[in-house]
N, C-alpha and C positions, 0 to 999 in steps of 0.2 A: 859619360853614359854610353857613347857610341863604341867605346873600347870593349864594353861588355858584349855588345853584339858582334864585333869583329872577332873576339875571342871565341864566342859561341859558334860562329860560322866556321872558324878554323878547326875547332874540335869536331863539328859536324862533318866537315869535308874530309877530315882524317878518318873518321869512323866509316864514312861511305866508301872511301877508297880501299880501306882494309876489308870491308865486307865484299867489295867488288873483286878483290884479289882472291879471297877465300872461295867465292862463288865460281870464279873462272877455274881455279884449281879443281874444285869439285866437279865441274862440268867436263873438264879434261879427263878426270879419272872415270867418270861415268861413260864417256865416249870410249875410253880404253876398254872398259868392261864389256861394252856392247860389241866392240870389234873382236876382243879376245877374252871371253868369259873365263878361260882356264888360268889366265895370268895371275889374278889375285882372288882365288876362290874363297878365301877366308873372309875377305872384306868386300862387300858389294858396294857399288856406287850409291845405292839408295841409303845404306848405312852411313856413308860418308856425309851425304847431304843432311841427313837427320842429326848427325853429331854437330853440325855447324849451327843448327837452330837453337 
């Protein structure tokens, strides 16, 4: 029975770390856009964050 919980925790941990990576990528892109808006004019940082949700 405890193996179910261990498996669930492992999956949850994996999902959280993946979400964390995506958020840090998105925040870096958003920061780049704030510093240099001309760099990626077609894709705004807000669009990137919205696409992750």
